[in-house]
C-alpha positions in Angstrom: -24.2 -1.9 -39.2 -26.0 -4.6 -37.2 -27.2 -7.7 -39.0 -30.8 -8.8 -39.0 -32.6 -11.8 -37.5 -31.5 -14.1 -34.7 -27.8 -13.2 -35.3 -28.6 -9.6 -34.9 -30.0 -10.2 -31.5 -26.9 -12.1 -30.4 -24.7 -9.4 -31.8 -26.6 -6.7 -29.8 -26.4 -8.6 -26.6 -22.6 -9.1 -27.1 -22.1 -5.6 -28.4 -20.2 -7.2 -31.2 -20.9 -5.2 -34.3 -20.4 -6.4 -37.9 -19.0 -3.5 -39.9 -19.3 -2.6 -43.5 -16.4 -0.5 -44.9 -18.8 1.7 -46.8 -20.0 3.1 -43.5 -16.6 4.5 -42.3 -17.7 8.1 -42.7 -21.2 7.5 -41.4 -20.2 5.6 -38.3 -16.6 6.6 -37.5 -14.7 4.4 -35.1 -17.1 1.4 -35.4 -14.4 -0.5 -37.3 -12.5 -0.7 -34.0 -15.3 -2.7 -32.4 -15.4 -5.4 -35.1 -14.8 -9.0 -34.0 -11.1 -9.3 -32.8 -10.9 -5.5 -32.4 -8.4 -4.7 -35.3 -7.4 -1.2 -34.3 -3.7 -1.1 -33.3 -3.6 -4.8 -33.4 -0.1 -6.2 -33.3 1.3 -2.7 -33.0 0.2 -1.6 -29.5 0.4 1.9 -28.3 -0.9 1.8 -24.7 -0.4 0.1 -21.4 -3.1 1.8 -19.3 -6.4 3.8 -19.5 -8.7 5.5 -17.1 -12.4 6.5 -17.7 -14.8 8.8 -15.7 -18.0 6.9 -16.5 -20.9 9.3 -17.3 -18.9 12.4 -16.4 -16.3 15.0 -17.4 -12.5 14.5 -17.2 -11.1 14.7 -13.7 -8.0 13.9 -11.7 -8.2 11.8 -8.6 -5.1 10.7 -6.6 -2.8 11.7 -9.4 -4.8 9.7 -12.0 -6.4 11.4 -15.0 -9.8 9.9 -15.8 -10.8 10.7 -19.3 -14.3 12.1 -19.9 -17.1 9.7 -21.0 -20.1 12.1 -20.8 -21.7 11.9 -24.3 -25.3 13.3 -24.2 -26.2 11.1 -27.2 -25.9 7.8 -25.2 -28.8 5.7 -26.4 -30.4 2.3 -26.7 -28.0 0.9 -29.2 -25.0 3.2 -29.0 -21.2 3.2 -29.1 -18.3 5.6 -28.7 -14.6 5.3 -29.7 -12.0 7.9 -28.6 -10.3 9.7 -31.5 -7.0 8.3 -30.2 -8.5 4.7 -30.4 -7.4 4.2 -26.8 -10.7 3.0 -25.4 -14.4 2.6 -26.3 -17.8 2.0 -24.8 -21.1 0.5 -26.1 -24.6 0.1 -24.7 -27.6 -2.0 -25.4 -30.9 -1.4 -23.7 -33.8 1.1 -23.7 -34.9 3.3 -20.9 -38.4 4.7 -20.9 -38.0 8.5 -20.3 -34.9 8.0 -18.2 -31.3 9.2 -18.4 -28.3 6.9 -19.0 -26.4 8.9 -16.3 -27.0 8.7 -12.6 -26.2 12.0 -10.8 -26.0 12.7 -7.1 -25.2 15.6 -4.9 -24.8 13.4 -1.9 -21.3 13.1 -0.4 -20.3 9.5 -1.0 -18.5 8.1 2.0 -15.6 5.6 2.5 -13.6 7.3 -0.2 -10.6 9.7 -0.5 -12.1 11.0 -3.7 -15.9 11.4 -3.3 -16.1 13.5 -6.5 -15.3 10.4 -8.5 -18.8 9.1 -7.6 -20.8 12.2 -8.4 -21.8 10.8 -11.7 -22.2 7.2 -12.9 -23.0 5.5 -16.2 -26.1 3.3 -16.0 -27.5 0.8 -18.6 -30.8 -1.1 -18.8 -29.1 -4.2 -20.0 -25.6 -4.5 -21.4 -22.7 -2.1 -20.9 -19.2 -2.7 -22.2 -15.9 -0.9 -22.0 -12.9 -1.8 -24.2 -9.3 -1.0 -23.9 -7.7 -0.9 -27.4 -4.2 -1.2 -28.7 -2.9 -2.5 -25.4 0.5 -4.0 -24.9 0.0 -7.7 -24.2 0.5 -8.9 -20.6 -1.1 -9.0 -17.2 -3.2 -6.0 -16.1 -4.8 -4.7 -12.9 -8.4 -3.7 -13.5 -10.0 -1.4 -10.9 -13.8 -0.8 -11.1 -15.4 1.9 -8.9 -19.0 1.7 -7.7 -21.4 3.6 -5.4 -25.2 3.0 -5.2 -26.7 6.4 -5.6 -30.0 5.6 -7.2 -31.7 3.5 -4.5 -32.8 4.0 -0.9 -31.1 2.5 2.2 -32.4 -1.0 2.7 -33.1 -0.2 6.3 -35.7 2.5 5.4 -39.4 1.7 5.2 -40.0 3.0 1.7 -40.8 0.7 -1.2 -37.5 1.7 -2.8 -35.7 -0.1 0.0 -37.2 -3.4 -1.2 -35.8 -3.2 -4.7 -32.4 -4.6 -5.8 -29.8 -3.8 -8.5 -28.2 -7.0 -9.5 -25.9 -7.6 -12.5 -23.0 -9.8 -13.6 -19.4 -8.7 -14.2 -17.3 -10.3 -17.0 -13.6 -9.5 -17.7 -12.2 -10.8 -21.0 -15.3 -12.9 -21.4 -14.8 -14.7 -18.0 -17.5 -14.3 -15.3 -15.8 -12.7 -12.3 -18.8 -11.7 -10.2 -22.3 -13.2 -10.5 -25.4 -11.4 -9.1 -23.3 -8.4 -8.0 -25.2 -6.1 -5.7 -23.4 -2.7 -5.1 -25.2 -1.7 -1.9 -24.9 -5.2 -0.4 -21.2 -5.4 -1.1 -20.5 -1.8 0.1 -22.6 -2.2 3.3 -25.2 0.4 2.3 -26.0 3.1 -0.3 -23.9 6.1 -1.1 -20.8 4.2 0.0 -17.7 3.9 -2.2 -16.7 0.4 -3.4 -13.7 -0.6 -5.4 -13.3 -4.0 -7.0 -9.9 -5.1 -8.4 -9.4 -7.9 -10.9 -6.5 -9.4 -12.8 -6.8 -9.7 -16.5 -4.5 -11.1 -19.2 -4.3 -9.2 -22.5 -3.1 -11.5 -25.3 -4.5 -9.9 -28.4 -4.1 -6.2 -27.7 -7.6 -5.5 -26.3 -9.4 -5.7 -23.0 -13.2 -6.1 -22.5 -15.1 -5.2 -19.4 -18.8 -6.3 -19.6 -21.5 -5.4 -17.1 -24.7 -7.4 -17.9 -28.1 -7.5 -16.3 -29.1 -11.1 -16.4 -32.8 -10.7 -15.5 -32.4 -10.9 -11.7 -33.2 -8.4 -9.1 -35.9 -5.7 -9.8 -36.7 -5.0 -13.4 -39.7 -2.7 -13.9 -40.2 -0.5 -10.8 -40.5 2.4 -11.1 -39.7 2.0 -14.9 -38.4 -0.7 -17.2 -34.6 -1.3 -16.9 -34.0 1.2 -14.0 -32.0 -1.4 -12.1 -29.5 -2.3 -14.8 -25.6 -2.1 -14.4 -24.1 1.0 -12.9 -20.4 2.1 -12.7 -18.6 5.3 -11.7 -15.1 4.9 -13.0 -12.5 2.5 -14.4 -8.8 2.4 -14.0 -6.7 -0.2 -15.9 -2.9 -0.3 -15.6 -0.3 -2.9 -16.7 1.2 -5.2 -14.0 4.5 -5.1 -15.9 7.0 -2.5 -17.2 5.9 -1.5 -20.7 8.0 0.2 -23.4 5.1 1.4 -25.5 5.1 5.1 -26.3 1.5 5.9 -25.4 1.5 8.5 -28.2 -1.5 8.3 -30.6 -0.5 8.1 -34.4 -2.2 11.4 -35.1 -0.1 13.2 -32.4 3.2 11.3 -32.9 4.5 13.8 -35.5 3.5 16.8 -33.3 5.2 15.3 -30.3 8.3 14.7 -32.4 8.4 18.2 -33.7 7.8 19.6 -30.2 10.7 17.5 -28.9 12.9 18.7 -31.8 12.0 22.3 -31.1 12.7 21.9 -27.4 15.9 20.0 -28.1 17.2 22.8 -30.2 15.8 25.8 -28.2 17.2 24.7 -24.9 20.9 24.3 -26.0 20.7 27.5 -28.0 19.3 29.4 -25.0 22.1 28.0 -22.8 24.8 28.9 -25.2 23.3 32.4 -25.6 23.4 32.9 -21.8 27.0 31.7 -21.6 27.9 34.1 -24.4 26.2 37.1 -22.7 27.9 36.3 -19.4 31.3 35.9 -21.2 30.9 39.3 -23.0 29.9 40.9 -19.7 32.8 39.4 -17.9 35.3 40.4 -20.6 34.1 44.0 -20.5 34.6 44.1 -16.7 37.8 42.2 -16.7 40.1 44.9 -18.1 39.2 47.2 -15.2 40.4 44.7 -12.7 43.5 43.8 -14.7 44.4 47.5 -14.8 44.3 47.6 -11.1 46.2 44.4 -10.7 49.0 45.4 -13.1 49.5 48.8 -11.6 49.4 47.8 -8.0 53.2 47.0 -8.0 54.2 50.5 -9.2 55.2 52.7 -6.3 54.1 56.0 -7.8 51.0 55.2 -9.7 50.9 56.9 -13.2 47.9 58.6 -14.5 45.6 56.3 -16.5 43.7 57.1 -19.6 40.8 55.2 -21.2 41.2 53.8 -24.6 38.2 55.7 -25.7 39.8 59.0 -24.5 43.0 58.4 -26.4 41.2 57.2 -29.6 39.2 60.5 -29.5 42.4 62.5 -28.9 44.1 61.0 -32.0 41.0 61.1 -34.2 40.7 57.3 -34.0 44.5 57.0 -34.6 44.2 58.8 -37.9 47.2 58.2 -40.2 47.6 62.0 -40.7 48.3 62.2 -37.0 51.1 59.6 -37.1 54.5 60.9 -36.0 56.5 57.7 -36.8 56.9 54.0 -36.0 59.5 52.0 -34.1 60.0 48.4 -33.4 57.2 48.2 -30.8 54.5 50.2 -32.6 53.5 53.6 -34.0 53.3 57.0 -32.2 50.5 59.5 -32.9 50.0 63.1 -32.1 46.9 63.8 -30.0 45.1 66.5 -28.1 43.6 65.6 -24.7 40.2 67.0 -23.5 42.1 69.5 -21.3 44.0 70.9 -24.4 47.3 69.3 -23.8 49.1 68.1 -26.9 50.6 64.7 -26.4 52.4 61.9 -28.2 50.6 58.5 -27.9 52.7 55.4 -28.3 50.5 52.4 -29.3 52.2 49.1 -28.5 51.8 46.7 -31.4 50.2 43.3 -30.5 52.8 41.7 -32.7 55.6 42.9 -30.5 54.7 40.3 -27.9 55.7 42.7 -25.1 54.0 41.3 -22.1 52.2 43.2 -19.4 55.0 42.8 -16.9 57.5 44.3 -19.3 55.0 47.1 -20.1 54.5 47.9 -16.4 58.3 47.8 -16.0 58.7 50.4 -18.7 56.1 52.6 -17.1 57.8 52.2 -13.7 61.3 53.0 -15.1 60.3 56.1 -17.0 58.3 57.4 -14.0 61.2 56.8 -11.7 64.0 58.4 -13.8 64.0 62.2 -14.0 66.3 63.9 -16.5 66.2 67.0 -18.6 66.9 64.9 -21.7 64.0 62.5 -21.0 60.6 62.9 -22.5 58.0 63.3 -19.7 55.5 60.4 -19.3 51.9 61.7 -18.7 50.3 58.3 -18.2 49.3 55.0 -19.7 46.3 52.9 -20.8 45.8 49.2 -20.2 42.5 47.7 -21.5 42.6 44.1 -22.5 45.3 43.6 -25.1 45.6 47.4 -25.7 48.6 49.0 -24.1 49.5 52.7 -24.8 51.9 55.3 -23.3 51.2 59.0 -23.3 54.2 61.3 -23.5 54.7 65.1 -23.7 54.8 66.4 -27.2 57.9 68.4 -28.3 57.9 71.2 -30.9 61.5 72.3 -30.8 62.9 69.2 -32.6 61.5 66.4 -34.8 59.7 64.1 -32.2 60.2 61.0 -34.3 63.9 61.6 -34.2 63.8 62.1 -30.4 61.6 59.0 -29.9 63.2 56.7 -32.5 66.8 58.0 -32.8 69.8 55.7 -32.2 72.5 57.2 -29.8 75.5 56.3 -27.7 73.3 55.8 -24.6 71.8 52.8 -26.2 75.1 50.9 -26.2 75.5 51.3 -22.5 72.6 48.9 -21.7 73.7 45.5 -20.4 71.7 42.3 -21.2 70.1 42.3 -17.7 68.6 45.7 -18.6 66.9 44.6 -21.8 63.4 44.9 -20.4 63.8 48.6 -20.1 66.1 49.3 -23.1 63.3 50.0 -25.5 62.0 52.8 -23.2 65.2 54.8 -23.5 65.5 54.3 -27.2 62.2 56.2 -27.7 62.5 58.9 -25.1 65.9 60.6 -25.6 65.7 64.3 -26.6 68.2 67.0 -27.4 71.4 65.1 -26.5 
């Protein structure tokens, strides 16, 4: 609330409100504009802010200017952003006039003419505040364009009036009797003024003040008070503040956590999918590679085909088992009855030895040798498909020990196992 009497007048001119804690819900944000500006004091969050005075949010030359276009702007009025990043206050009464100056004229001498389409205007005292700033040296850019007066060279009465006001930064008078059109060289011309400001107590104050000079009352009272189009303030040093408002800090952290988890999980999932795809394709290439060295290529069966032929290697189909794995009776899709030898993984018989066995059996032709129909190599699965014999116990023929076994020399050990399992009717 504003105090009464002479002190009240001083407080209004300085836009320095005295706040009663009982009015927090009635006048939210006003506590930030108390003397010494306590919001985020000693715990700064920001190192820059940009404001589109009297207009909506917009981006110009890569800078986002936050909206300052409240329709409730009045004679004794203030506004504090919900992030407590910046604030604005006004003192001065217009008679039936808006506190925003609009123009459809294309402002010249600017790369961003849209920045000057609206301007905030005040009859007397207009202040902008940067809150919760990291202490240090700042560059303060103020953007002006005179869009409410005529060209001084014209013959109308409007050309004889002047808009003159003072500019204070951090309470220090920077420009006295500042005339926008005079400084810019005419009306509807862009003008940028840059100042250095030292922030030592986490806040910055920009004060535009009509000191009673220039024109005051034509066409109406206060029409020629301060006018400004935009403000851009940025630190002249490297700051380590987060720039994240307290109300959003938890949300940002959760978002970061979600992203931090989702991205690695997604990457791992993709790697897994590609690995599975690769492993499914790899056996086909391995089959080709392993069998390329065999002169007369044997017929190849798929693992699915042999599993179906043996009813998924049903124990009831098992004919016997030797040192290198079990043998099952099966029926192929063409009706042939076969014996399927399933190499045990525990046997450690390598691919080269397996291919050697296939090559040996395929090359040797004898009436006492079981005929080899083909083989299967898929990943770690290795199977041989033989003809099935009804005239004698097949397990005896495949697993029987005989005198031929003793004739193998040590150099022939890789193929010895083949003959142990393929002798018949000796």
